[in-house]
VEXKOLSE-745249 format. One record per atom (N, C-alpha, C): atom name; x, y, z; residue number from 1; residue in one letter. Coordinates in steps of 0.2 Angstrom, whole numbers, plus 5000, padded with zeros to 4 digits. Example, Ala and Ser with C-alpha at 12.3 -4.5 7.8 and 13.67 -1.06 7.14 Angstrom:
BEGIN
@at->N&px->5066&py->4972&pz->5039&i->1&aa->A
@at->CA&px->5062&py->4978&pz->5039&i->1&aa->A
@at->C&px->5066&py->4984&pz->5039&i->1&aa->A
@at->N&px->5064&py->4989&pz->5035&i->2&aa->S
@at->CA&px->5068&py->4995&pz->5036&i->2&aa->S
@at->C&px->5064&py->5000&pz->5039&i->2&aa->S
END
This chain:
BEGIN
@at->N&px->4920&py->4900&pz->4914&i->1&aa->M
@at->CA&px->4927&py->4897&pz->4911&i->1&aa->M
@at->C&px->4930&py->4900&pz->4910&i->1&aa->M
@at->N&px->4931&py->4904&pz->4904&i->2&aa->I
@at->CA&px->4933&py->4911&pz->4901&i->2&aa->I
@at->C&px->4934&py->4916&pz->4906&i->2&aa->I
@at->N&px->4932&py->4920&pz->4909&i->3&aa->E
@at->CA&px->4931&py->4922&pz->4913&i->3&aa->E
@at->C&px->4938&py->4919&pz->4918&i->3&aa->E
@at->N&px->4940&py->4914&pz->4921&i->4&aa->I
@at->CA&px->4944&py->4911&pz->4925&i->4&aa->I
@at->C&px->4952&py->4912&pz->4920&i->4&aa->I
@at->N&px->4950&py->4911&pz->4912&i->5&aa->I
@at->CA&px->4957&py->4909&pz->4912&i->5&aa->I
@at->C&px->4960&py->4917&pz->4909&i->5&aa->I
@at->N&px->4954&py->4922&pz->4910&i->6&aa->A
@at->CA&px->4957&py->4929&pz->4908&i->6&aa->A
@at->C&px->4961&py->4933&pz->4913&i->6&aa->A
@at->N&px->4955&py->4930&pz->4921&i->7&aa->I
@at->CA&px->4961&py->4931&pz->4927&i->7&aa->I
@at->C&px->4968&py->4931&pz->4927&i->7&aa->I
@at->N&px->4968&py->4922&pz->4924&i->8&aa->A
@at->CA&px->4972&py->4921&pz->4923&i->8&aa->A
@at->C&px->4979&py->4923&pz->4919&i->8&aa->A
@at->N&px->4977&py->4922&pz->4913&i->9&aa->A
@at->CA&px->4982&py->4927&pz->4909&i->9&aa->A
@at->C&px->4985&py->4931&pz->4912&i->9&aa->A
@at->N&px->4976&py->4938&pz->4914&i->10&aa->A
@at->CA&px->4981&py->4944&pz->4914&i->10&aa->A
@at->C&px->4986&py->4944&pz->4923&i->10&aa->A
@at->N&px->4984&py->4938&pz->4928&i->11&aa->G
@at->CA&px->4990&py->4937&pz->4933&i->11&aa->G
@at->C&px->4995&py->4934&pz->4927&i->11&aa->G
@at->N&px->4996&py->4931&pz->4923&i->12&aa->V
@at->CA&px->5003&py->4928&pz->4921&i->12&aa->V
@at->C&px->5005&py->4936&pz->4921&i->12&aa->V
@at->N&px->5001&py->4937&pz->4916&i->13&aa->M
@at->CA&px->5006&py->4945&pz->4908&i->13&aa->M
@at->C&px->5007&py->4951&pz->4917&i->13&aa->M
@at->N&px->5003&py->4951&pz->4923&i->14&aa->L
@at->CA&px->5004&py->4956&pz->4928&i->14&aa->L
@at->C&px->5011&py->4954&pz->4934&i->14&aa->L
@at->N&px->5012&py->4948&pz->4935&i->15&aa->C
@at->CA&px->5018&py->4945&pz->4938&i->15&aa->C
@at->C&px->5023&py->4944&pz->4935&i->15&aa->C
@at->N&px->5027&py->4945&pz->4925&i->16&aa->R
@at->CA&px->5030&py->4947&pz->4923&i->16&aa->R
@at->C&px->5032&py->4953&pz->4924&i->16&aa->R
@at->N&px->5027&py->4958&pz->4921&i->17&aa->A
@at->CA&px->5027&py->4967&pz->4921&i->17&aa->A
@at->C&px->5031&py->4968&pz->4929&i->17&aa->A
@at->N&px->5028&py->4966&pz->4934&i->18&aa->V
@at->CA&px->5030&py->4966&pz->4941&i->18&aa->V
@at->C&px->5037&py->4964&pz->4941&i->18&aa->V
@at->N&px->5040&py->4959&pz->4937&i->19&aa->Y
@at->CA&px->5049&py->4955&pz->4939&i->19&aa->Y
@at->C&px->5052&py->4961&pz->4932&i->19&aa->Y
@at->N&px->5051&py->4960&pz->4925&i->20&aa->T
@at->CA&px->5054&py->4968&pz->4924&i->20&aa->T
@at->C&px->5054&py->4976&pz->4926&i->20&aa->T
@at->N&px->5050&py->4975&pz->4927&i->21&aa->D
@at->CA&px->5048&py->4984&pz->4932&i->21&aa->D
@at->C&px->5054&py->4986&pz->4936&i->21&aa->D
@at->N&px->5053&py->4976&pz->4941&i->22&aa->I
@at->CA&px->5061&py->4977&pz->4948&i->22&aa->I
@at->C&px->5066&py->4976&pz->4948&i->22&aa->I
@at->N&px->5068&py->4971&pz->4941&i->23&aa->K
@at->CA&px->5075&py->4970&pz->4938&i->23&aa->K
@at->C&px->5075&py->4981&pz->4934&i->23&aa->K
@at->N&px->5071&py->4977&pz->4928&i->24&aa->T
@at->CA&px->5076&py->4983&pz->4924&i->24&aa->T
@at->C&px->5070&py->4991&pz->4925&i->24&aa->T
@at->N&px->5068&py->4991&pz->4927&i->25&aa->G
@at->CA&px->5066&py->4996&pz->4929&i->25&aa->G
@at->C&px->5059&py->5000&pz->4924&i->25&aa->G
@at->N&px->5061&py->4993&pz->4918&i->26&aa->K
@at->CA&px->5053&py->4995&pz->4914&i->26&aa->K
@at->C&px->5050&py->4990&pz->4914&i->26&aa->K
@at->N&px->5042&py->4992&pz->4911&i->27&aa->I
@at->CA&px->5038&py->4986&pz->4907&i->27&aa->I
@at->C&px->5040&py->4984&pz->4900&i->27&aa->I
@at->N&px->5040&py->4980&pz->4898&i->28&aa->E
@at->CA&px->5040&py->4977&pz->4892&i->28&aa->E
@at->C&px->5035&py->4981&pz->4884&i->28&aa->E
@at->N&px->5033&py->4983&pz->4880&i->29&aa->N
@at->CA&px->5031&py->4982&pz->4876&i->29&aa->N
@at->C&px->5028&py->4978&pz->4870&i->29&aa->N
@at->N&px->5033&py->4974&pz->4873&i->30&aa->R
@at->CA&px->5032&py->4963&pz->4867&i->30&aa->R
@at->C&px->5027&py->4966&pz->4875&i->30&aa->R
@at->N&px->5028&py->4964&pz->4879&i->31&aa->L
@at->CA&px->5024&py->4960&pz->4883&i->31&aa->L
@at->C&px->5016&py->4963&pz->4885&i->31&aa->L
@at->N&px->5016&py->4972&pz->4883&i->32&aa->V
@at->CA&px->5009&py->4978&pz->4884&i->32&aa->V
@at->C&px->5007&py->4974&pz->4876&i->32&aa->V
@at->N&px->5011&py->4972&pz->4872&i->33&aa->A
@at->CA&px->5006&py->4972&pz->4865&i->33&aa->A
@at->C&px->5002&py->4964&pz->4868&i->33&aa->A
@at->N&px->5007&py->4957&pz->4868&i->34&aa->A
@at->CA&px->5005&py->4954&pz->4869&i->34&aa->A
@at->C&px->4997&py->4952&pz->4872&i->34&aa->A
@at->N&px->4998&py->4957&pz->4879&i->35&aa->G
@at->CA&px->4994&py->4960&pz->4884&i->35&aa->G
@at->C&px->4985&py->4960&pz->4880&i->35&aa->G
@at->N&px->4987&py->4966&pz->4877&i->36&aa->L
@at->CA&px->4984&py->4969&pz->4872&i->36&aa->L
@at->C&px->4980&py->4965&pz->4868&i->36&aa->L
@at->N&px->4983&py->4960&pz->4862&i->37&aa->I
@at->CA&px->4981&py->4952&pz->4860&i->37&aa->I
@at->C&px->4976&py->4949&pz->4863&i->37&aa->I
@at->N&px->4977&py->4947&pz->4869&i->38&aa->A
@at->CA&px->4976&py->4944&pz->4872&i->38&aa->A
@at->C&px->4971&py->4946&pz->4877&i->38&aa->A
@at->N&px->4969&py->4950&pz->4878&i->39&aa->G
@at->CA&px->4962&py->4955&pz->4882&i->39&aa->G
@at->C&px->4957&py->4955&pz->4876&i->39&aa->G
@at->N&px->4958&py->4958&pz->4872&i->40&aa->L
@at->CA&px->4956&py->4960&pz->4862&i->40&aa->L
@at->C&px->4952&py->4952&pz->4862&i->40&aa->L
@at->N&px->4955&py->4947&pz->4862&i->41&aa->L
@at->CA&px->4953&py->4941&pz->4861&i->41&aa->L
@at->C&px->4948&py->4939&pz->4866&i->41&aa->L
@at->N&px->4951&py->4938&pz->4873&i->42&aa->F
@at->CA&px->4946&py->4936&pz->4879&i->42&aa->F
@at->C&px->4940&py->4942&pz->4877&i->42&aa->F
@at->N&px->4939&py->4948&pz->4874&i->43&aa->A
@at->CA&px->4933&py->4952&pz->4876&i->43&aa->A
@at->C&px->4929&py->4949&pz->4868&i->43&aa->A
@at->N&px->4929&py->4947&pz->4865&i->44&aa->A
@at->CA&px->4926&py->4943&pz->4859&i->44&aa->A
@at->C&px->4922&py->4940&pz->4859&i->44&aa->A
@at->N&px->4927&py->4934&pz->4862&i->45&aa->V
@at->CA&px->4926&py->4929&pz->4865&i->45&aa->V
@at->C&px->4918&py->4929&pz->4872&i->45&aa->V
@at->N&px->4920&py->4935&pz->4875&i->46&aa->R
@at->CA&px->4917&py->4937&pz->4882&i->46&aa->R
@at->C&px->4912&py->4939&pz->4877&i->46&aa->R
@at->N&px->4910&py->4944&pz->4875&i->47&aa->D
@at->CA&px->4905&py->4949&pz->4872&i->47&aa->D
@at->C&px->4905&py->4948&pz->4863&i->47&aa->D
@at->N&px->4909&py->4945&pz->4863&i->48&aa->G
@at->CA&px->4907&py->4949&pz->4853&i->48&aa->G
@at->C&px->4908&py->4954&pz->4848&i->48&aa->G
@at->N&px->4910&py->4958&pz->4848&i->49&aa->P
@at->CA&px->4910&py->4962&pz->4844&i->49&aa->P
@at->C&px->4910&py->4969&pz->4852&i->49&aa->P
@at->N&px->4905&py->4970&pz->4852&i->50&aa->K
@at->CA&px->4902&py->4972&pz->4859&i->50&aa->K
@at->C&px->4909&py->4975&pz->4862&i->50&aa->K
@at->N&px->4908&py->4968&pz->4864&i->51&aa->G
@at->CA&px->4913&py->4964&pz->4869&i->51&aa->G
@at->C&px->4919&py->4971&pz->4867&i->51&aa->G
@at->N&px->4925&py->4970&pz->4862&i->52&aa->I
@at->CA&px->4931&py->4972&pz->4862&i->52&aa->I
@at->C&px->4929&py->4980&pz->4860&i->52&aa->I
@at->N&px->4923&py->4985&pz->4858&i->53&aa->W
@at->CA&px->4923&py->4989&pz->4856&i->53&aa->W
@at->C&px->4920&py->4990&pz->4865&i->53&aa->W
@at->N&px->4918&py->4989&pz->4869&i->54&aa->T
@at->CA&px->4917&py->4991&pz->4877&i->54&aa->T
@at->C&px->4928&py->4994&pz->4878&i->54&aa->T
@at->N&px->4931&py->4988&pz->4876&i->55&aa->S
@at->CA&px->4937&py->4987&pz->4880&i->55&aa->S
@at->C&px->4940&py->4990&pz->4878&i->55&aa->S
@at->N&px->4939&py->4993&pz->4871&i->56&aa->V
@at->CA&px->4944&py->4998&pz->4868&i->56&aa->V
@at->C&px->4943&py->5005&pz->4870&i->56&aa->V
@at->N&px->4934&py->5009&pz->4868&i->57&aa->R
@at->CA&px->4932&py->5013&pz->4872&i->57&aa->R
@at->C&px->4936&py->5013&pz->4879&i->57&aa->R
@at->N&px->4936&py->5007&pz->4885&i->58&aa->M
@at->CA&px->4938&py->5008&pz->4893&i->58&aa->M
@at->C&px->4945&py->5011&pz->4892&i->58&aa->M
@at->N&px->4950&py->5009&pz->4885&i->59&aa->M
@at->CA&px->4956&py->5009&pz->4886&i->59&aa->M
@at->C&px->4956&py->5017&pz->4886&i->59&aa->M
@at->N&px->4955&py->5017&pz->4877&i->60&aa->G
@at->CA&px->4956&py->5025&pz->4877&i->60&aa->G
@at->C&px->4953&py->5030&pz->4885&i->60&aa->G
@at->N&px->4950&py->5028&pz->4886&i->61&aa->I
@at->CA&px->4944&py->5033&pz->4893&i->61&aa->I
@at->C&px->4953&py->5034&pz->4898&i->61&aa->I
@at->N&px->4956&py->5028&pz->4900&i->62&aa->V
@at->CA&px->4958&py->5026&pz->4902&i->62&aa->V
@at->C&px->4966&py->5030&pz->4901&i->62&aa->V
@at->N&px->4969&py->5029&pz->4900&i->63&aa->F
@at->CA&px->4972&py->5035&pz->4893&i->63&aa->F
@at->C&px->4974&py->5040&pz->4893&i->63&aa->F
@at->N&px->4968&py->5042&pz->4893&i->64&aa->V
@at->CA&px->4967&py->5048&pz->4895&i->64&aa->V
@at->C&px->4967&py->5054&pz->4899&i->64&aa->V
@at->N&px->4964&py->5050&pz->4904&i->65&aa->M
@at->CA&px->4961&py->5051&pz->4914&i->65&aa->M
@at->C&px->4970&py->5050&pz->4917&i->65&aa->M
@at->N&px->4973&py->5046&pz->4913&i->66&aa->L
@at->CA&px->4982&py->5047&pz->4916&i->66&aa->L
@at->C&px->4987&py->5049&pz->4912&i->66&aa->L
@at->N&px->4984&py->5050&pz->4907&i->67&aa->I
@at->CA&px->4990&py->5053&pz->4904&i->67&aa->I
@at->C&px->4995&py->5061&pz->4906&i->67&aa->I
@at->N&px->4989&py->5064&pz->4907&i->68&aa->F
@at->CA&px->4992&py->5069&pz->4914&i->68&aa->F
@at->C&px->4995&py->5069&pz->4918&i->68&aa->F
@at->N&px->4996&py->5062&pz->4921&i->69&aa->L
@at->CA&px->5002&py->5062&pz->4926&i->69&aa->L
@at->C&px->5009&py->5059&pz->4924&i->69&aa->L
@at->N&px->5008&py->5058&pz->4920&i->70&aa->F
@at->CA&px->5015&py->5056&pz->4911&i->70&aa->F
@at->C&px->5017&py->5063&pz->4913&i->70&aa->F
@at->N&px->5015&py->5066&pz->4908&i->71&aa->I
@at->CA&px->5018&py->5072&pz->4911&i->71&aa->I
@at->C&px->5019&py->5076&pz->4912&i->71&aa->I
@at->N&px->5020&py->5075&pz->4920&i->72&aa->I
@at->CA&px->5022&py->5079&pz->4924&i->72&aa->I
@at->C&px->5026&py->5075&pz->4928&i->72&aa->I
@at->N&px->5024&py->5069&pz->4926&i->73&aa->K
@at->CA&px->5032&py->5063&pz->4929&i->73&aa->K
@at->C&px->5029&py->5059&pz->4933&i->73&aa->K
@at->N&px->5022&py->5059&pz->4935&i->74&aa->G
@at->CA&px->5022&py->5056&pz->4941&i->74&aa->G
@at->C&px->5020&py->5049&pz->4938&i->74&aa->G
@at->N&px->5018&py->5046&pz->4935&i->75&aa->L
@at->CA&px->5018&py->5039&pz->4932&i->75&aa->L
@at->C&px->5020&py->5038&pz->4930&i->75&aa->L
@at->N&px->5023&py->5033&pz->4924&i->76&aa->G
@at->CA&px->5030&py->5031&pz->4919&i->76&aa->G
@at->C&px->5024&py->5027&pz->4914&i->76&aa->G
@at->N&px->5027&py->5027&pz->4910&i->77&aa->A
@at->CA&px->5024&py->5026&pz->4903&i->77&aa->A
@at->C&px->5022&py->5020&pz->4902&i->77&aa->A
@at->N&px->5027&py->5017&pz->4907&i->78&aa->G
@at->CA&px->5022&py->5006&pz->4907&i->78&aa->G
@at->C&px->5017&py->5005&pz->4910&i->78&aa->G
@at->N&px->5017&py->5010&pz->4915&i->79&aa->D
@at->CA&px->5014&py->5012&pz->4921&i->79&aa->D
@at->C&px->5005&py->5013&pz->4917&i->79&aa->D
@at->N&px->5007&py->5019&pz->4915&i->80&aa->I
@at->CA&px->4998&py->5017&pz->4910&i->80&aa->I
@at->C&px->5000&py->5012&pz->4903&i->80&aa->I
@at->N&px->5002&py->5012&pz->4902&i->81&aa->K
@at->CA&px->5003&py->5005&pz->4898&i->81&aa->K
@at->C&px->4997&py->4997&pz->4900&i->81&aa->K
@at->N&px->5002&py->4999&pz->4905&i->82&aa->L
@at->CA&px->4999&py->4993&pz->4909&i->82&aa->L
@at->C&px->4990&py->4993&pz->4912&i->82&aa->L
@at->N&px->4989&py->4998&pz->4915&i->83&aa->F
@at->CA&px->4984&py->5001&pz->4914&i->83&aa->F
@at->C&px->4978&py->4999&pz->4909&i->83&aa->F
@at->N&px->4980&py->5002&pz->4902&i->84&aa->C
@at->CA&px->4976&py->5002&pz->4896&i->84&aa->C
@at->C&px->4978&py->4993&pz->4896&i->84&aa->C
@at->N&px->4981&py->4987&pz->4898&i->85&aa->V
@at->CA&px->4979&py->4982&pz->4897&i->85&aa->V
@at->C&px->4976&py->4980&pz->4899&i->85&aa->V
@at->N&px->4974&py->4980&pz->4906&i->86&aa->L
@at->CA&px->4967&py->4979&pz->4911&i->86&aa->L
@at->C&px->4962&py->4980&pz->4912&i->86&aa->L
@at->N&px->4963&py->4989&pz->4908&i->87&aa->A
@at->CA&px->4956&py->4990&pz->4909&i->87&aa->A
@at->C&px->4954&py->4987&pz->4898&i->87&aa->A
@at->N&px->4957&py->4982&pz->4894&i->88&aa->V
@at->CA&px->4955&py->4977&pz->4889&i->88&aa->V
@at->C&px->4951&py->4972&pz->4891&i->88&aa->V
@at->N&px->4956&py->4971&pz->4898&i->89&aa->F
@at->CA&px->4954&py->4965&pz->4901&i->89&aa->F
@at->C&px->4947&py->4964&pz->4907&i->89&aa->F
@at->N&px->4947&py->4970&pz->4908&i->90&aa->F
@at->CA&px->4944&py->4973&pz->4916&i->90&aa->F
@at->C&px->4939&py->4978&pz->4913&i->90&aa->F
@at->N&px->4935&py->4980&pz->4911&i->91&aa->P
@at->CA&px->4933&py->4985&pz->4908&i->91&aa->P
@at->C&px->4929&py->4988&pz->4912&i->91&aa->P
@at->N&px->4924&py->4982&pz->4916&i->92&aa->E
@at->CA&px->4922&py->4985&pz->4924&i->92&aa->E
@at->C&px->4922&py->4985&pz->4927&i->92&aa->E
@at->N&px->4929&py->4983&pz->4928&i->93&aa->D
@at->CA&px->4932&py->4985&pz->4934&i->93&aa->D
@at->C&px->4938&py->4993&pz->4937&i->93&aa->D
@at->N&px->4940&py->4993&pz->4930&i->94&aa->I
@at->CA&px->4947&py->4997&pz->4926&i->94&aa->I
@at->C&px->4946&py->5003&pz->4934&i->94&aa->I
@at->N&px->4940&py->5007&pz->4933&i->95&aa->I
@at->CA&px->4941&py->5013&pz->4940&i->95&aa->I
@at->C&px->4944&py->5014&pz->4946&i->95&aa->I
@at->N&px->4940&py->5007&pz->4950&i->96&aa->Q
@at->CA&px->4943&py->5002&pz->4955&i->96&aa->Q
@at->C&px->4948&py->5001&pz->4955&i->96&aa->Q
@at->N&px->4952&py->4998&pz->4952&i->97&aa->I
@at->CA&px->4960&py->4991&pz->4949&i->97&aa->I
@at->C&px->4962&py->5002&pz->4952&i->97&aa->I
@at->N&px->4961&py->5006&pz->4947&i->98&aa->I
@at->CA&px->4966&py->5011&pz->4947&i->98&aa->I
@at->C&px->4965&py->5014&pz->4954&i->98&aa->I
@at->N&px->4959&py->5015&pz->4959&i->99&aa->I
@at->CA&px->4959&py->5016&pz->4966&i->99&aa->I
@at->C&px->4963&py->5014&pz->4970&i->99&aa->I
@at->N&px->4960&py->5008&pz->4969&i->100&aa->V
@at->CA&px->4966&py->5004&pz->4973&i->100&aa->V
@at->C&px->4973&py->5005&pz->4973&i->100&aa->V
@at->N&px->4975&py->5004&pz->4966&i->101&aa->S
@at->CA&px->4980&py->5005&pz->4963&i->101&aa->S
@at->C&px->4985&py->5009&pz->4969&i->101&aa->S
@at->N&px->4984&py->5017&pz->4967&i->102&aa->F
@at->CA&px->4984&py->5023&pz->4971&i->102&aa->F
@at->C&px->4987&py->5021&pz->4978&i->102&aa->F
@at->N&px->4980&py->5018&pz->4981&i->103&aa->F
@at->CA&px->4980&py->5016&pz->4988&i->103&aa->F
@at->C&px->4985&py->5014&pz->4991&i->103&aa->F
@at->N&px->4988&py->5008&pz->4987&i->104&aa->A
@at->CA&px->4992&py->5003&pz->4989&i->104&aa->A
@at->C&px->4995&py->5007&pz->4986&i->104&aa->A
@at->N&px->4999&py->5010&pz->4982&i->105&aa->G
@at->CA&px->5005&py->5016&pz->4980&i->105&aa->G
@at->C&px->5004&py->5020&pz->4989&i->105&aa->G
@at->N&px->5000&py->5024&pz->4988&i->106&aa->G
@at->CA&px->5002&py->5028&pz->4994&i->106&aa->G
@at->C&px->5004&py->5023&pz->5000&i->106&aa->G
@at->N&px->5002&py->5020&pz->5001&i->107&aa->I
@at->CA&px->5002&py->5016&pz->5009&i->107&aa->I
@at->C&px->5011&py->5013&pz->5007&i->107&aa->I
@at->N&px->5012&py->5008&pz->5002&i->108&aa->A
@at->CA&px->5018&py->5007&pz->5002&i->108&aa->A
@at->C&px->5024&py->5015&pz->5002&i->108&aa->A
@at->N&px->5021&py->5016&pz->4999&i->109&aa->A
@at->CA&px->5026&py->5025&pz->5002&i->109&aa->A
@at->C&px->5025&py->5028&pz->5008&i->109&aa->A
@at->N&px->5020&py->5029&pz->5010&i->110&aa->T
@at->CA&px->5022&py->5031&pz->5018&i->110&aa->T
@at->C&px->5026&py->5026&pz->5022&i->110&aa->T
@at->N&px->5023&py->5017&pz->5020&i->111&aa->G
@at->CA&px->5028&py->5014&pz->5021&i->111&aa->G
@at->C&px->5038&py->5015&pz->5023&i->111&aa->G
@at->N&px->5036&py->5018&pz->5016&i->112&aa->K
@at->CA&px->5044&py->5018&pz->5014&i->112&aa->K
@at->C&px->5049&py->5024&pz->5017&i->112&aa->K
@at->N&px->5043&py->5030&pz->5018&i->113&aa->I
@at->CA&px->5047&py->5036&pz->5022&i->113&aa->I
@at->C&px->5046&py->5033&pz->5033&i->113&aa->I
@at->N&px->5041&py->5033&pz->5035&i->114&aa->L
@at->CA&px->5044&py->5030&pz->5040&i->114&aa->L
@at->C&px->5048&py->5028&pz->5041&i->114&aa->L
@at->N&px->5048&py->5020&pz->5039&i->115&aa->L
@at->CA&px->5055&py->5016&pz->5039&i->115&aa->L
@at->C&px->5060&py->5017&pz->5041&i->115&aa->L
@at->N&px->5061&py->5025&pz->5035&i->116&aa->R
@at->CA&px->5068&py->5029&pz->5032&i->116&aa->R
@at->C&px->5067&py->5034&pz->5040&i->116&aa->R
@at->N&px->5060&py->5035&pz->5044&i->117&aa->L
@at->CA&px->5062&py->5041&pz->5047&i->117&aa->L
@at->C&px->5065&py->5037&pz->5055&i->117&aa->L
@at->N&px->5062&py->5029&pz->5056&i->118&aa->F
@at->CA&px->5062&py->5029&pz->5062&i->118&aa->F
@at->C&px->5069&py->5022&pz->5063&i->118&aa->F
@at->N&px->5075&py->5025&pz->5056&i->119&aa->R
@at->CA&px->5080&py->5024&pz->5054&i->119&aa->R
@at->C&px->5083&py->5029&pz->5055&i->119&aa->R
@at->N&px->5083&py->5034&pz->5052&i->120&aa->G
@at->CA&px->5086&py->5041&pz->5053&i->120&aa->G
@at->C&px->5091&py->5044&pz->5048&i->120&aa->G
@at->N&px->5088&py->5040&pz->5041&i->121&aa->K
@at->CA&px->5089&py->5041&pz->5037&i->121&aa->K
@at->C&px->5087&py->5049&pz->5032&i->121&aa->K
@at->N&px->5087&py->5051&pz->5026&i->122&aa->S
@at->CA&px->5084&py->5056&pz->5025&i->122&aa->S
@at->C&px->5081&py->5052&pz->5020&i->122&aa->S
@at->N&px->5073&py->5057&pz->5022&i->123&aa->L
@at->CA&px->5064&py->5055&pz->5020&i->123&aa->L
@at->C&px->5065&py->5057&pz->5012&i->123&aa->L
@at->N&px->5070&py->5058&pz->5011&i->124&aa->Y
@at->CA&px->5069&py->5061&pz->5005&i->124&aa->Y
@at->C&px->5072&py->5060&pz->4998&i->124&aa->Y
@at->N&px->5075&py->5055&pz->4994&i->125&aa->I
@at->CA&px->5077&py->5056&pz->4991&i->125&aa->I
@at->C&px->5078&py->5059&pz->4982&i->125&aa->I
@at->N&px->5082&py->5063&pz->4979&i->126&aa->R
@at->CA&px->5079&py->5065&pz->4977&i->126&aa->R
@at->C&px->5079&py->5058&pz->4968&i->126&aa->R
@at->N&px->5075&py->5061&pz->4965&i->127&aa->H
@at->CA&px->5077&py->5056&pz->4957&i->127&aa->H
@at->C&px->5073&py->5050&pz->4958&i->127&aa->H
@at->N&px->5070&py->5049&pz->4967&i->128&aa->E
@at->CA&px->5068&py->5041&pz->4968&i->128&aa->E
@at->C&px->5062&py->5039&pz->4963&i->128&aa->E
@at->N&px->5061&py->5032&pz->4959&i->129&aa->T
@at->CA&px->5055&py->5033&pz->4956&i->129&aa->T
@at->C&px->5053&py->5026&pz->4960&i->129&aa->T
@at->N&px->5047&py->5025&pz->4960&i->130&aa->M
@at->CA&px->5044&py->5018&pz->4964&i->130&aa->M
@at->C&px->5042&py->5014&pz->4958&i->130&aa->M
@at->N&px->5044&py->5009&pz->4958&i->131&aa->N
@at->CA&px->5042&py->5004&pz->4953&i->131&aa->N
@at->C&px->5031&py->5003&pz->4956&i->131&aa->N
@at->N&px->5029&py->5008&pz->4950&i->132&aa->F
@at->CA&px->5022&py->5006&pz->4952&i->132&aa->F
@at->C&px->5020&py->4998&pz->4948&i->132&aa->F
@at->N&px->5020&py->4994&pz->4946&i->133&aa->S
@at->CA&px->5018&py->4988&pz->4943&i->133&aa->S
@at->C&px->5014&py->4983&pz->4948&i->133&aa->S
@at->N&px->5022&py->4986&pz->4953&i->134&aa->V
@at->CA&px->5019&py->4982&pz->4961&i->134&aa->V
@at->C&px->5013&py->4983&pz->4964&i->134&aa->V
@at->N&px->5010&py->4992&pz->4964&i->135&aa->P
@at->CA&px->5004&py->4991&pz->4967&i->135&aa->P
@at->C&px->4997&py->4992&pz->4962&i->135&aa->P
@at->N&px->4999&py->4991&pz->4956&i->136&aa->I
@at->CA&px->4996&py->4988&pz->4950&i->136&aa->I
@at->C&px->4993&py->4984&pz->4952&i->136&aa->I
@at->N&px->5000&py->4978&pz->4952&i->137&aa->F
@at->CA&px->4996&py->4971&pz->4954&i->137&aa->F
@at->C&px->4992&py->4969&pz->4961&i->137&aa->F
@at->N&px->4998&py->4973&pz->4966&i->138&aa->V
@at->CA&px->4992&py->4975&pz->4973&i->138&aa->V
@at->C&px->4986&py->4975&pz->4972&i->138&aa->V
@at->N&px->4983&py->4982&pz->4968&i->139&aa->G
@at->CA&px->4977&py->4983&pz->4967&i->139&aa->G
@at->C&px->4972&py->4978&pz->4963&i->139&aa->G
@at->N&px->4978&py->4976&pz->4955&i->140&aa->T
@at->CA&px->4970&py->4970&pz->4955&i->140&aa->T
@at->C&px->4971&py->4967&pz->4955&i->140&aa->T
@at->N&px->4972&py->4962&pz->4961&i->141&aa->A
@at->CA&px->4973&py->4959&pz->4962&i->141&aa->A
@at->C&px->4965&py->4959&pz->4967&i->141&aa->A
@at->N&px->4966&py->4963&pz->4972&i->142&aa->L
@at->CA&px->4961&py->4963&pz->4978&i->142&aa->L
@at->C&px->4955&py->4964&pz->4973&i->142&aa->L
@at->N&px->4956&py->4969&pz->4966&i->143&aa->V
@at->CA&px->4948&py->4972&pz->4963&i->143&aa->V
@at->C&px->4949&py->4963&pz->4962&i->143&aa->V
@at->N&px->4952&py->4963&pz->4955&i->144&aa->V
@at->CA&px->4946&py->4955&pz->4951&i->144&aa->V
@at->C&px->4945&py->4952&pz->4957&i->144&aa->V
@at->N&px->4952&py->4948&pz->4964&i->145&aa->G
@at->CA&px->4951&py->4946&pz->4968&i->145&aa->G
@at->C&px->4946&py->4944&pz->4973&i->145&aa->G
@at->N&px->4943&py->4949&pz->4974&i->146&aa->I
@at->CA&px->4940&py->4948&pz->4977&i->146&aa->I
@at->C&px->4931&py->4947&pz->4976&i->146&aa->I
@at->N&px->4930&py->4953&pz->4967&i->147&aa->G
@at->CA&px->4927&py->4951&pz->4962&i->147&aa->G
@at->C&px->4922&py->4946&pz->4962&i->147&aa->G
@at->N&px->4928&py->4942&pz->4959&i->148&aa->W
@at->CA&px->4929&py->4934&pz->4959&i->148&aa->W
@at->C&px->4925&py->4928&pz->4965&i->148&aa->W
@at->N&px->4927&py->4931&pz->4969&i->149&aa->I
@at->CA&px->4928&py->4927&pz->4978&i->149&aa->I
@at->C&px->4918&py->4928&pz->4976&i->149&aa->I
@at->N&px->4916&py->4934&pz->4977&i->150&aa->C
@at->CA&px->4908&py->4937&pz->4980&i->150&aa->C
@at->C&px->4905&py->4934&pz->4974&i->150&aa->C
@at->N&px->4907&py->4934&pz->4967&i->151&aa->S
@at->CA&px->4902&py->4930&pz->4964&i->151&aa->S
@at->C&px->4903&py->4924&pz->4962&i->151&aa->S
END
């Protein structure tokens, strides 16, 4: 039962992150903070102090893994924070979530380029960015959703 509540809470948080990312190009820090607190509470209820430690450790691992992408401007700070929050909620699934999210982002970018190609428009637009919260949402929905359905 607690797992279903955690999935629902993470889903609501992700929906809000996608909405604000598309609307303003930013993911709110207060949303990230609320997500971290909620995720730690779920970890504590699910596994006690060991669960909190596992979630925080995985969040640190995710941060270290992705900070280089922020440095080279391949990923925004909000996207990294969103992955860190998901690491707190789903420490056992976060690596798969990251991989599937990047595949989803690659598919979306390829689709966008192909649409431009077929319309005869410029394939490259300088300083164009992607709202990466959308592929993060898709990756999380696929990994957690399929995991929940199969269990």
